[in-house]
N, C-alpha and C positions, 0 to 999 in steps of 0.2 A: 226946919232945922231936922236935920235926918237925925240918926243916933249919933253919928261921929259927929258930928257938929257942922256939918256942912250944911248950905242951903243945897232946895233942892235944884235939879239939872234943870238948866234954861229949857223953855221950849223947843222943838224942833224947829228949823229954818226953813219957810216953806218954799216948795219948787219955784224957780221961776218962771214969767207966765208963760205961754206958749209962744209968742209973740218975740222975746227976748232970744227965745232957744233956735226959731225961725234965722233970725238977724246973723245968731252968730256960726248957724250951721252954712246961711248964704255966704258968709263973710271967708270961713273958713273955704267953700269950694271956690270962689274968687279967689284966695291966694294958692289951692292945689293948682288952679290956672295958670294963674302967674308964675307958679313953678315950670309947668310943662315949657312957657316960652322963656325963660332963664334957661333951661336945658334946652332949648332948641336953639339960641344964639348961641351959647356955649360950643353946639354941635355945628352951625354954620361958621364958626370962627376957624374951630379945627379944621373943617371942610377948606375954608384959603388957605390955613398956614398948611396945612401937607398938601395939598393941592395943588396951591402955587408958592409959599416960599419956600418949602423943604427941598424940591429941587435944587432951587437958584440956589441956598445955601450951601448943599451939600455938593453941588456940581454931577448930578446922576440924571441919569433920561429922566424926563418928567413923567411917560403917560405913564407907570405903575402909581405915580404920586397924585395924578390928574385922577385915575380911575379908584382911588382910596378916599379922594378928598370929596366925590361924587355919591361915594357911601358914605361918607359922615353927613354932606347934603341932605340926604335922601334920608336919612335918619331925623335931622334936623325938620323936613317936611311933614313927616311922619307924627314926631313931636308936636308939632303946628295944629295937626287936624285930628291927633287923639286928645289933643290938649279941648280942644273946644267940641269936642263930641265930651268930652266927660264933664266940663261944665253943664253944657245941655242936660246932660242924664242928671247929675245931680243936682242940679235947680231942678226938674222936674221930680225927682224921687223928695227934693224938699215938702215942694205944695201937693204931693201925694201921700205924702209921712210913711215911707217904705223906705227900707235900705238901699242902697246901690254900689255891692263892692266891686272894685274891680275883677274883670273875670282871668282866669288866670291863663287864658289863652292871648290876653294882651300882653302880658307880663311876657308870658314865654317868647313871645314874638321880638320883641325890644331887647329882651335879654339874650334871647341867638342874637339879635343882629348886633349886638354890643359886642359879643364874646366874639362874633366874626371880624367884625372892625379891629378888634383891641389886636387878634390874632394874627390880622391882616401887618397891621402896622409893628408888629414885633416882628416879622418875616421881614418887612424891608428892611428896618433896623438892622438889625442883624448881617442882612444880606450887603448892604450898604457899607458896613466897616470892616 
């Protein structure tokens, strides 16, 4: 007991074994890969909705929507390819015990592409109303 009547502090909890850390990190990388896939599937649905359904529902010329839909489809393909690449990078980094940050270039490319798609969608929506 200490002066205040409390028992001494419990011993610190030992760090988890290295294999546990590797397993948790590998599973986090898999969840990240699945997030890339989910986002690609959403972009694919957006491509179908914008490129095929929107012109029919709105009764407007289809070519601008088909072009925009192709943009969303291109985004989906890019997400699938980048997701596979990131999974490979993260897997290799875990086994080498080194960090594998997502580069700003990748972030910038996807951000720029997303902004272009959103702005184009907004322009088409406003132009067709």
